[in-house]
Backbone as CSV, one residue per row, in Angstrom:
resi,resn,N_x,N_y,N_z,CA_x,CA_y,CA_z,C_x,C_y,C_z
1,UNK,98.578,81.979,83.431,99.741,82.764,83.761,99.557,83.479,85.066
2,UNK,100.721,83.892,85.519,100.719,84.604,86.845,100.203,86.069,86.804
3,UNK,99.688,86.534,87.823,99.222,87.958,87.947,100.087,88.540,89.108
4,UNK,100.704,89.626,88.806,101.569,90.338,89.806,100.973,91.744,90.127
5,UNK,101.182,92.226,91.293,100.674,93.516,91.518,101.667,94.464,92.323
6,UNK,101.257,95.788,92.333,101.967,96.710,93.128,100.959,97.791,93.481
7,UNK,101.324,98.581,94.471,100.402,99.654,94.863,101.175,100.906,95.128
8,UNK,100.441,102.025,95.090,101.109,103.353,95.427,100.025,104.171,96.031
9,UNK,100.414,104.945,97.032,99.587,105.963,97.707,100.308,107.316,97.656
10,UNK,99.555,108.382,97.250,100.032,109.734,97.158,99.252,110.574,98.133
11,UNK,99.920,111.387,98.891,99.252,112.305,99.837,99.696,113.641,99.518
12,UNK,98.656,114.564,99.258,99.025,115.980,99.101,98.925,116.431,97.660
13,UNK,99.475,117.630,97.367,99.499,118.169,96.034,100.657,117.557,95.336
14,UNK,100.682,117.793,93.967,101.718,117.286,93.164,103.115,117.635,93.635
15,UNK,103.375,118.912,93.889,104.728,119.400,94.225,105.041,119.278,95.676
16,UNK,104.136,119.398,96.590,104.330,119.440,98.002,104.081,117.983,98.603
17,UNK,103.375,117.154,97.874,102.996,115.857,98.406,104.162,114.893,98.457
18,UNK,103.778,113.691,98.845,104.738,112.573,98.909,103.971,111.238,98.847
19,UNK,104.619,110.153,98.507,103.892,108.900,98.442,104.847,107.722,98.779
20,UNK,104.207,106.545,98.707,104.954,105.370,98.942,104.535,104.396,97.839
21,UNK,105.424,103.630,97.233,105.143,102.600,96.309,105.534,101.257,96.964
22,UNK,104.773,100.184,96.634,104.979,98.912,97.279,104.855,97.848,96.192
23,UNK,105.782,96.859,96.193,105.521,95.765,95.374,104.636,94.692,96.067
24,UNK,103.724,94.049,95.372,102.810,93.158,95.966,103.467,91.974,96.719
25,UNK,104.652,91.626,96.251,105.466,90.519,97.004,105.972,91.014,98.279
26,UNK,105.976,92.342,98.557,106.627,92.795,99.782,108.111,92.962,99.722
27,UNK,108.773,92.669,98.543,110.183,92.711,98.331,110.683,94.193,98.277
28,UNK,109.798,95.154,98.051,110.208,96.556,97.986,109.130,97.391,98.468
29,UNK,109.431,98.322,99.198,108.545,99.534,99.605,109.411,100.719,99.695
30,UNK,109.046,101.893,99.046,109.850,102.981,99.138,109.057,104.282,98.827
31,UNK,109.629,105.348,99.473,108.934,106.687,99.113,109.261,107.264,97.834
32,UNK,108.375,108.107,97.416,108.612,108.863,96.168,107.997,110.298,96.314
33,UNK,108.506,111.229,95.468,108.028,112.597,95.609,108.199,113.205,94.254
34,UNK,107.737,114.528,94.166,107.935,115.253,92.937,109.465,115.475,92.661
35,UNK,110.202,115.626,93.758,111.617,115.887,93.583,112.355,114.613,93.205
36,UNK,111.932,113.519,93.707,112.587,112.236,93.281,112.273,111.801,91.864
37,UNK,111.188,112.324,91.415,110.760,111.990,89.999,111.209,113.035,89.012
38,UNK,111.098,114.295,89.256,111.294,115.232,88.313,112.580,116.141,88.450
39,UNK,113.144,115.950,89.611,114.430,116.679,89.927,115.495,115.614,90.380
40,UNK,116.212,115.984,91.406,117.158,114.972,91.921,117.048,115.002,93.458
41,UNK,116.420,113.921,93.924,116.156,113.923,95.344,116.103,112.468,95.809
42,UNK,116.039,112.235,97.069,115.930,110.923,97.651,114.652,110.265,97.303
43,UNK,114.649,108.984,97.274,113.415,108.239,97.068,113.484,107.631,95.634
44,UNK,112.496,106.888,95.240,112.415,106.242,94.032,111.409,107.044,93.102
45,UNK,111.067,106.433,92.005,110.078,107.051,91.102,109.588,105.894,90.105
46,UNK,108.497,106.190,89.473,107.927,105.071,88.580,108.971,104.718,87.506
47,UNK,109.678,105.678,86.954,110.552,105.403,85.858,111.756,104.443,86.308
48,UNK,112.223,104.657,87.538,113.303,103.793,88.053,112.729,102.365,88.155
49,UNK,111.534,102.249,88.583,110.985,100.935,88.766,110.696,100.253,87.394
50,UNK,110.367,101.077,86.421,110.238,100.572,84.983,111.578,100.099,84.523
51,UNK,112.628,100.874,84.789,113.980,100.445,84.467,114.344,99.115,85.118
52,UNK,114.061,98.885,86.379,114.364,97.707,87.013,113.700,96.515,86.379
53,UNK,112.366,96.658,86.049,111.550,95.745,85.491,112.150,95.326,84.054
54,UNK,112.524,96.356,83.292,113.016,96.193,81.926,114.398,95.446,81.991
55,UNK,115.198,95.830,82.828,116.561,95.207,83.002,116.439,93.713,83.473
56,UNK,115.471,93.494,84.385,115.244,92.107,84.860,114.668,91.237,83.841
57,UNK,113.673,91.781,83.045,112.998,90.912,81.996,113.944,90.660,80.892
58,UNK,114.693,91.751,80.429,115.682,91.620,79.323,116.793,90.612,79.703
59,UNK,117.283,90.606,80.789,118.344,89.624,81.269,117.817,88.214,81.153
60,UNK,116.617,88.017,81.690,115.982,86.636,81.612,115.742,86.236,80.144
61,UNK,115.194,87.136,79.399,114.936,86.861,77.905,116.185,86.521,77.190
62,UNK,117.296,87.238,77.484,118.532,86.912,76.855,119.021,85.575,77.225
63,UNK,119.038,85.293,78.538,119.420,83.979,79.042,118.596,82.829,78.323
64,UNK,117.364,83.054,78.202,116.461,82.053,77.625,116.891,81.883,76.104
65,UNK,117.081,83.013,75.366,117.451,82.902,74.004,118.780,82.257,73.757
66,UNK,119.750,82.654,74.612,121.033,81.978,74.557,120.986,80.514,74.767
67,UNK,120.173,80.051,75.754,119.954,78.655,76.085,119.331,77.947,74.888
68,UNK,118.322,78.516,74.317,117.649,77.884,73.182,118.652,77.654,72.010
69,UNK,119.588,78.551,71.905,120.610,78.534,70.855,121.820,77.616,71.142
70,UNK,121.743,76.943,72.378,122.795,76.019,72.774,123.961,76.701,73.486
71,UNK,123.769,77.924,73.992,124.821,78.548,74.714,124.348,78.859,76.175
72,UNK,125.063,78.276,77.101,124.670,78.406,78.500,125.437,79.627,79.062
73,UNK,124.663,80.696,79.463,125.406,81.902,79.973,125.844,81.656,81.430
74,UNK,126.972,82.232,81.730,127.457,82.231,83.158,126.850,83.402,83.849
75,UNK,126.688,84.604,83.201,126.191,85.726,83.838,125.676,86.729,82.730
76,UNK,124.613,87.317,83.055,123.994,88.375,82.143,123.677,89.590,83.138
77,UNK,124.297,90.717,83.040,124.089,91.949,83.764,123.635,93.025,82.998
78,UNK,122.439,93.553,83.246,121.800,94.539,82.392,121.520,95.799,83.243
79,UNK,121.763,96.989,82.712,121.390,98.216,83.315,120.400,98.916,82.285
80,UNK,119.373,99.460,82.861,118.475,100.265,82.042,118.333,101.679,82.536
81,UNK,118.571,102.638,81.602,118.456,104.084,81.934,117.127,104.538,81.252
82,UNK,116.302,105.047,82.027,114.984,105.468,81.533,114.985,107.036,81.589
83,UNK,114.768,107.590,80.343,114.864,109.022,80.113,113.485,109.581,80.219
84,UNK,113.241,110.528,81.130,111.918,111.213,81.277,112.130,112.549,80.628
85,UNK,111.358,112.774,79.515,111.327,114.046,78.804,110.049,114.563,78.695
86,UNK,109.722,115.334,77.712,108.415,115.889,77.567,107.972,115.747,76.127
87,UNK,106.668,115.775,75.901,106.055,115.719,74.638,104.765,116.644,74.705
88,UNK,104.081,116.646,73.648,102.838,117.439,73.653,101.815,116.930,74.692
89,UNK,101.911,115.655,74.996,101.049,115.091,76.029,101.516,115.344,77.430
90,UNK,102.743,115.861,77.583,103.285,116.162,78.969,104.561,115.274,79.194
91,UNK,104.846,115.028,80.511,106.031,114.158,80.725,105.843,112.858,80.102
92,UNK,107.010,112.391,79.409,106.892,111.130,78.652,108.251,110.438,78.681
93,UNK,108.188,109.121,78.790,109.462,108.382,78.664,109.796,108.405,77.242
94,UNK,110.964,109.072,76.950,111.383,109.336,75.542,112.485,108.277,75.081
95,UNK,113.139,107.677,76.055,114.206,106.754,75.569,114.558,105.823,76.744
96,UNK,114.871,104.606,76.425,115.466,103.625,77.367,116.693,103.112,76.734
97,UNK,117.880,103.203,77.589,119.052,102.632,77.164,119.372,101.370,77.917
98,UNK,119.437,100.299,77.164,119.806,98.980,77.831,121.300,98.703,77.572
99,UNK,122.021,98.431,78.609,123.423,98.134,78.555,123.655,96.810,79.170
100,UNK,124.066,95.847,78.377,124.222,94.457,78.917,125.625,93.951,78.776
101,UNK,126.101,93.287,79.837,127.365,92.555,79.732,127.079,91.040,80.025
102,UNK,127.638,90.227,79.235,127.429,88.802,79.376,128.696,87.986,79.371
103,UNK,128.724,86.974,80.187,129.709,85.906,80.103,129.067,84.664,79.656
104,UNK,129.437,84.312,78.446,128.867,83.133,77.771,129.943,82.288,77.135
105,UNK,130.338,81.206,77.754,131.400,80.364,77.134,131.140,79.947,75.737
106,UNK,132.044,79.883,74.818,132.056,79.425,73.490,131.144,80.191,72.564
107,UNK,130.946,81.454,72.730,130.167,82.280,71.870,131.025,83.405,71.362
108,UNK,130.699,83.965,70.132,131.490,85.077,69.689,130.644,86.320,69.888
109,UNK,131.283,87.507,69.810,130.658,88.762,70.034,129.433,89.044,69.051
110,UNK,129.566,88.605,67.789,128.500,88.830,66.786,127.221,87.976,67.120
111,UNK,127.464,86.787,67.614,126.331,85.969,67.966,125.734,86.515,69.310
112,UNK,126.513,86.964,70.214,125.927,87.560,71.414,125.056,88.755,71.133
113,UNK,125.616,89.599,70.212,124.857,90.821,69.802,123.527,90.452,69.156
114,UNK,123.591,89.452,68.284,122.314,89.022,67.570,121.335,88.451,68.587
115,UNK,121.788,87.736,69.590,120.871,87.198,70.611,120.261,88.302,71.440
116,UNK,121.173,89.299,71.741,120.719,90.507,72.569,119.684,91.291,71.759
117,UNK,119.881,91.494,70.558,118.877,92.212,69.763,117.574,91.529,69.823
118,UNK,117.614,90.256,69.662,116.296,89.474,69.667,115.656,89.550,71.031
119,UNK,116.423,89.558,72.093,115.883,89.660,73.394,115.284,91.050,73.652
120,UNK,115.925,92.049,73.050,115.433,93.470,73.197,113.988,93.586,72.631
121,UNK,113.718,92.976,71.516,112.399,93.050,70.922,111.483,92.024,71.485
122,UNK,111.953,90.956,72.081,111.128,89.842,72.454,110.752,89.796,73.976
123,UNK,111.460,90.523,74.834,111.081,90.477,76.207,109.742,91.080,76.538
124,UNK,109.007,90.489,77.519,107.708,90.948,77.825,107.653,92.400,78.141
125,UNK,108.564,92.903,78.930,108.481,94.347,79.241,108.819,95.241,78.072
126,UNK,109.801,94.787,77.232,110.051,95.541,75.965,108.762,95.715,75.185
127,UNK,107.984,94.602,75.003,106.764,94.606,74.274,105.782,95.588,74.952
128,UNK,105.738,95.568,76.284,104.757,96.412,77.019,105.119,97.880,76.849
129,UNK,106.405,98.222,76.674,106.914,99.524,76.476,107.050,99.966,75.033
130,UNK,106.316,99.292,74.152,106.506,99.577,72.696,106.241,100.994,72.304
131,UNK,105.600,101.725,73.131,105.229,103.194,72.798,106.506,104.029,73.034
132,UNK,107.527,103.537,73.724,108.771,104.331,73.840,109.440,104.512,72.545
133,UNK,109.635,105.713,72.083,110.204,105.969,70.704,111.546,105.403,70.364
134,UNK,112.428,105.390,71.408,113.835,105.043,71.117,114.308,104.110,72.307
135,UNK,114.598,102.854,72.022,115.263,101.955,72.915,116.552,101.578,72.328
136,UNK,117.663,101.947,72.993,119.011,101.586,72.494,119.528,100.420,73.241
137,UNK,120.492,99.758,72.592,121.128,98.507,73.235,122.563,98.600,72.995
138,UNK,123.371,98.417,74.093,124.798,98.200,73.973,125.110,96.887,74.641
139,UNK,125.665,95.898,73.776,125.900,94.611,74.342,127.450,94.226,74.258
140,UNK,127.889,93.861,75.353,129.320,93.535,75.524,129.507,92.047,75.964
141,UNK,130.266,91.338,75.244,130.625,89.955,75.647,131.953,90.026,76.513
142,UNK,131.891,89.563,77.674,133.075,89.672,78.521,134.000,88.499,78.294
143,UNK,135.234,88.696,78.535,136.243,87.629,78.421,135.899,86.539,79.546
144,UNK,136.103,85.347,79.299,135.932,84.280,80.282,137.167,84.206,81.139
145,UNK,136.991,84.132,82.509,138.106,84.032,83.386,138.313,82.549,83.859
């Protein structure tokens, strides 16, 4: 199987410092800081990148599941919101909200929901994030145009 990487460099103290995160493929490089992670400021943060990874993995897993069930999706669009809260251990990802919209000809909403639930538990990133206490899913089947 493939091995993928990323790197990060941090300079300075936690609150005054700053860093850069890079994907190994070179597709993304961006700054991050205390403010972009724990407050509201410019730059990215690890949780945002986890959300992107989860949304991407989930979309692919749902497309694969639908295909195995004989339904060819036209479009799967997923948004992941990663909640950074606190626990006794310190800052913790406490919840991830997955919101998916799909265009899938010839399928009903109940079947779409069932396939989405399966993808939620089956995608590689979902399994890697099994320690997150609460992962919610909202799935909407869009009308075909």
